[in-house]
N, C-alpha and C positions, 0 to 999 in steps of 0.2 A: 525486269524481263520475265517472261513466262517460261516455265519449265517445259522444254520440248525434248522428246526422245524419239530417235529414229531406230527402228528395228528392221530385221530382215522381212522381206515381203512374205505374206502368208499365202500368196497365190491369187490368181484371178478368179472371178466368179462371185456368186452370192454367198455371203456369210450370214449364218443364222445363229441366234442365241440358242442355248441348249434346250430350253423349254419351249416347244412349239406352241403350246397353248398361250404363252405369254406374248407371242409375236402376232400383231394384228395389222389389218389395213394393207395387206399386200396388194399390189397393183401390177398387172402384167402388160398394160398398154393396149389390150384388145378392145377396150371400151372406155368411155369417159368415166372418171372416178365416181363411185357411189359410196354409201356409208361404209366405214366411219368418216370418210373424207367429205368435207363441205367446201363448196366453192366460195371464193371471196374475190370477185373480179369486177373491175370497173373499166378496164380497157384491155384490148388484145383478144386473141382467139385461142382455142384449144381444139386440136383435131387428132385423129388417129392416123398414123402413117406406118407403112411397111419399111422396116430398116434392114430387110434381107433375111433369107432363110426361113420365111414364114413368121418372123418375130415382129411384133407390132410395138410401137411406142407412142407416147403422148407428145405431140409437138405443141409447145406453148410459146406465144410471142407477146411482146409489148413494145411500144415505140419509145424513142428517146425523148426526154424532156429536161428542161433546165431546173424545174422544181421537182423535189423528190419525195420527202417523207410523207407517207400516207396518201400518195396519189399515183395513178397510172400503174396499178398492180394487177397481176393476173396470177392467182395462186389457188391452191387447195390446202386445207388444214385439217388436222386430227386433234381434238381436244384431249388433253392429258392432265386435267386439273387434279391437284392434290397428290400426285404421284412423286415418290421420293427420287426415283431415277427414270429418265426418259431416254429412249434410244430412237433416233431417226436415221434412215439410210436411203441411198439412191444410187443408181447408175445412170449417167447422163452424158450428153455432149452438147457443145455449142455449135449450131449450124450458122448463125450470124451473131455478131455483136459489134457494138460501137465503143470507141475509146476516144476521149475520156468518158467517164460515166460509171455509175455503180448499179449493181443489181444483185439482190439476194436470190439464191437458187435453192438452198436447203437450209432450214434453221430449226433449232430445238430451244424451247424455253422451259425453265422451271422457276418456281416462285420462292417466297420466303421459307426459311430464314436467310438463305443465301441465293437470291435470284441471279441467274446467269442465262445468257442467250447466245451460245456459240452457233455460228453459221458458216456455210460455204458461200462466199460472196465474190462476184466479179468486181474488181476495183481498178479502173483505168487500164484494162487489158490484162490484169493479172488475177489469178485465183488467190483468195485469202481465206484463212480462218478468221472470222470477224465477230465482234460482239454487236449483233445487228440492232437490238433495241436501244443500245447506248451509242451506236455508231463509232466504235473504236476498234483499232487493229489488234489482232492477236498473233498471226503468223502468215508470212508471205509464202504461198505454195508454188509460185512461178507463173510464167506467161501462159495465157490461154491460147490454145491452138484450135482452129476450126476443125470439126469432125473428129476430134480426138476424144475417145470415151474415158470417163473417170468414174471411180466408185468411191463413195464417201460414207462413213459411219460416224455419227455424233452421239456421244453419251454424256448427259448432263445430270449432276447430282445436287439437289437442293439443300441437303444437309451439310455437305462439305464445301460447296461452292466450287467443286472441281469438275473438269471436263476431260474426256478422252475423245480424240478425233483420229480416225484412220483414213488415210488418203492413198488410194491405189495399193492397198495391202500393207502400208507402213503406218505405225503408230507415230503421229507427228506432234500431237499435243497430249500431255498427261500431267495435269496439275491444276492449280488455281488459275482462273481466267477472270477477265474484267467483270466487275459487278454490273448488274443491269437493273432497270426499273422492274417492279414486281408485277408481272402480267400472268403469273401462274404457269400452266403447262400447255404447250402446243408442239406439234410437229408440222412444219409448213414447207411446201415446195412450189416452185413455179418460175415464171419469168417476171421476177420482182415480187417479193413477199412483203409488201406494205412499207417497210422501213426505208430501204435504199432502192430507189426505182428510177434513176435518172438515165441509165443506159438503154439502148435498144438491144434486145436479145431475142433470138429464136433458139429454144432449147428442146432437145429430144430427151424424154425420160423413158428409159427402157423398163425400169421397175422402181418402185418406191416402197418403203416399209416404215412402220411405226410400232414401237414395242415397249414393254415394261420388263426390264431385266429382273431375274431372280436375285435374291441377296447373294453377295459374293461376286466373283469374277464372271465375265462373259466368256463363253466358249465359242471361239470362231472356227468354223469348219468350212473348208472349201467343198462346195457341192456342185460345181458346174454352172452353166449358163442359166439365166432366168427362163429362157425358152424351154430348156430341158425340164426344169422344175414344173413349169406350167403344163407340159405334156404329161409328166408323171401324175400330176394332180387330176388331169382330165381322164387318164387311163384308170386311176384308182376309183373315180366316180362312176365309171361305166359298169 
């Protein structure tokens, strides 16, 4: 059994690592992703949609299929080769999904000496922390509900082979997770991220982030909604 730890919620909103310069690849949904995000898409579409209050999101979809691994994916990825620790995060909701079927939504990989690949994956109607490149379960997070927003942070460490996963403000995984093939470092998000792609999903991504944590612990700070952050950045740029 994997070590899991539940802690008190740290609050809603976007959590940032302490060093802003170490956090890259923010995405506020106001346009299709650009660098450092790269598309990896062979089926499905990605559009910008208004989710209320002037806040925009990426809506990504892919159809259901009986064949899965390496087919029918619709994703973006950020390359993190050689980094000791990689942190990926997203706020998202499912607008449509099929069950049974599997679909990766957010994944982080790190390579040797201890390659691991924890992800948030839809599995037969439930959210799971999954080992997506080796297709193995880690932790059942509960039933997926349409139009319900969730926030996930995934931290993977190639030296220790350990992962931390925060789900809606709670630390739900903290320890060793399933070993994976060595594919080095990525942060991936979408409606099917290559490995598990058999379900039909329509996913709204309010924001996505990819980062390199500083040595030591990560400082999580509640800073409000992504729309507020985007507004503050625009104001600072003026």
